[in-house]
C-alpha positions as CSV (number, residue, x, y, z in Angstrom):
1,X,35.7,27.3,-51.2
2,X,32.0,28.3,-51.7
3,X,29.9,30.3,-49.3
4,X,26.7,28.1,-48.1
5,X,24.2,30.1,-49.8
6,X,26.1,30.3,-53.0
7,X,26.4,26.2,-52.9
8,X,22.8,26.3,-52.0
9,X,21.4,28.6,-54.8
10,X,23.4,25.8,-57.3
11,X,22.2,23.1,-55.7
12,X,18.3,24.3,-55.5
13,X,18.7,24.1,-59.6
14,X,18.1,20.3,-59.2
15,X,14.8,19.6,-59.0
16,X,15.0,16.6,-56.8
17,X,17.4,18.4,-54.2
18,X,14.9,21.0,-54.1
19,X,12.0,19.0,-53.5
20,X,14.1,17.2,-50.9
21,X,14.9,20.8,-49.2
22,X,11.7,22.0,-49.3
23,X,10.3,18.9,-47.4
24,X,12.7,18.9,-44.6
25,X,12.2,23.0,-43.7
26,X,9.7,22.1,-41.2
27,X,12.0,19.4,-38.9
28,X,15.1,22.4,-39.6
29,X,12.8,25.0,-38.2
30,X,11.9,23.3,-35.3
31,X,15.2,22.0,-34.2
32,X,16.5,25.4,-34.8
33,X,13.9,26.6,-32.3
34,X,14.1,24.4,-30.0
35,X,18.3,25.1,-30.0
36,X,18.0,28.7,-29.9
37,X,15.3,28.5,-26.6
38,X,17.0,25.8,-25.0
39,X,20.4,28.2,-25.5
40,X,18.5,31.4,-24.3
41,X,17.7,29.4,-21.2
42,X,21.3,28.3,-20.5
43,X,20.6,24.7,-20.6
44,X,22.4,21.6,-21.8
45,X,20.8,18.9,-23.9
46,X,21.1,16.6,-20.9
47,X,19.6,19.2,-18.4
48,X,16.6,19.2,-21.3
49,X,16.5,15.7,-21.3
50,X,16.5,15.3,-17.6
51,X,13.5,17.7,-17.1
52,X,11.3,15.7,-20.2
53,X,12.3,12.5,-18.5
54,X,13.9,11.1,-22.1
55,X,17.5,11.0,-23.1
56,X,20.1,13.3,-24.2
57,X,20.2,11.0,-27.6
58,X,16.6,11.6,-28.3
59,X,17.1,15.7,-27.8
60,X,20.1,15.5,-30.2
61,X,18.3,13.4,-32.8
62,X,15.5,16.1,-32.6
63,X,17.7,19.1,-32.7
64,X,19.7,17.6,-35.6
65,X,16.4,16.9,-37.7
66,X,17.2,13.4,-37.9
67,X,13.5,12.6,-36.1
68,X,10.2,14.7,-36.5
69,X,8.9,15.0,-32.8
70,X,5.3,14.4,-32.3
71,X,3.1,17.5,-30.9
72,X,2.9,15.4,-27.8
73,X,6.6,15.7,-27.6
74,X,6.4,19.3,-28.2
75,X,4.6,20.1,-25.1
76,X,6.8,18.4,-22.9
77,X,9.5,20.5,-24.4
78,X,7.4,23.6,-24.1
79,X,6.6,22.7,-20.4
80,X,10.3,22.0,-19.8
81,X,11.7,24.8,-21.6
82,X,9.2,26.8,-19.5
83,X,7.6,28.4,-22.7
84,X,4.5,27.8,-24.7
85,X,4.3,26.2,-27.9
86,X,2.6,27.8,-31.0
87,X,2.1,26.1,-34.2
88,X,1.3,28.4,-37.5
89,X,0.7,27.6,-41.5
90,X,1.7,30.1,-43.5
């Protein structure tokens, strides 16, 4: 069984896969950041959803990078997590 890094390296040789992988990176970075902060705050998806007046399934979809959250959603998320929102271009 190949390790993820080996498989990823192999898959990235395919131009179409590489294009789709790079296009999806912002969503995955957002998802990882949300999960990290939520876990640091010792909150479940359900608890976070309640603080945001949304559903657990919405939080789940964002954390799975199945949807792109709006700036408004991210602001509400930052408030619910008692943190600040920072957006950067590199």
